[in-house]
Phi, psi and omega in degrees: 000127183291150180296148179287136178287161182291146172235173179220153173299341180253018172299137178226157173295138178300134178223116185294342178295341182287347180288338184241039183295159169240134190237139179279119178230109175049048175093350178249142177249112193234157179301153186309317182296339182261004185272093187223155173234164183293147172294343176268007180290137185296334177287316177292319186285324189225001186071026188264093180177176179228157186211164174226149167248133185226145179250137180258121177234126180047044175073017178224147183273122183289130173056037189296320181302315179296323177292321178292325176303313185289322179299311183286330175288324176298310182304313179297321181297327177261011176059050179245123174271108183299335177086007175203160178272182182295324177297322181290325180292317175300318178299321173300315180299309185300319180293326178291321176296321178294323179292337176260002182058043187256142178216335189210154179052053185236137172241127181246135175244115186254119186236135176232127178243178179281356175096194187282130178266151182284337181211153183283058180225167193280339183313120180301332182293346178284343175278097188253347189273350188096173191285161173249129174241129177232134172238115176255126187233125181231149165292114193209100179254123183310142180296129179287343177294326177301324180289328185275318185260339179078175182241158181254127177254155174223130181285127185251161180283349181279123182260165167277123201274183179286148178300337183284345174268287171214111186304120179293349178282348188277125179273072190258168177288343185272093184243024184301321181297325180286326179291314177300322176296321178297318178305312180303312183294321180292326174294330179276357175093007178266181182267314182214173187262139163259128191242138176268165174269177183299346180262359179091006174276157177295131181244298189198179163265180178291342182226351186218168172276157189237140179226151166233163178232126178228117179052042176089347176271144178255125180242139167221167185295171180292345178092355182293333184234031176215158169307119174288077188300150179287324172294320172309310182296320177299319178295317177299320180295315180296320175307308186293327179285343185240024173059035173260113183302126184228143182219131168263106194208167171278136173212159191251174177294331174299313176302323185288316178296330180268013181288154174280325178214159170213150178204160175241151185238150173188161181303316183293306188264354183075245175241120183242133182290142170259122185266333190209142177225123177048042179081358181261122178295133176263123190057232176256016174085004182236161176311123182274172185294326177290319177296320177295321176297316182288328175299320180289322181287324180290318177306315176296320179295321177300312184296323177295315182297315182287341180284341187281000000 
């Protein structure tokens, strides 16, 4: 039997419409080939910026207010003036969707950097031109194969760090630690990385939040060392609203290997089954009953949100 090819939580079905995308760059919506930023931009040069990923369902942005809350809070944390208010950001998203004829199964990545620098050095005062905002929007439906076969994780030596170094709650452009974690996992033959916190407890993956299910209980990390994802929060809320015991707690790899189910959460994929961790099959390697129940509940919650 040939080895299984690598997959990613962000695998999507191929859509030829993405070849002719129009992209928002600082107030203009331009063809993909013309969507460029300066090599002096602080985001390109130093990873100095923040971003959000948002999904479009039936012509409406799911959980948009919460995504905007996180965007503006992150910008405030790094002392970055986005240069527009919430209504203007929503208008930019809507106008980009209309320019691309988009209404459903769409993923938008909204990025804001400190802008063009006068010189190629780190001092933030060298960014004098004002912020750069880019919105890349794609027709992007998560791969159905991932839901059926799950993904394989490998525990890596790169940890999610302390807030005094770079707060892991911050959705910043500086993702090198997560990228290196992903490289470690892929070199080991897995799909993505499982990352521990500084104390050795299970924290998150390199790109998504992580959950396990043990004896009907749903466990996730304390949230101290991971991105406090909006989908993560929704899953915790759905558990509480539907009498599914859920705990934000410290737990170890021993707890994880013995789990009945495991899954990851994110804006793009919702809830994706984890079939294997460090060469150990989780449960029977297929989506478990609690994971499947939460997938259905989350789909209904998205539909309810965009219908309001």
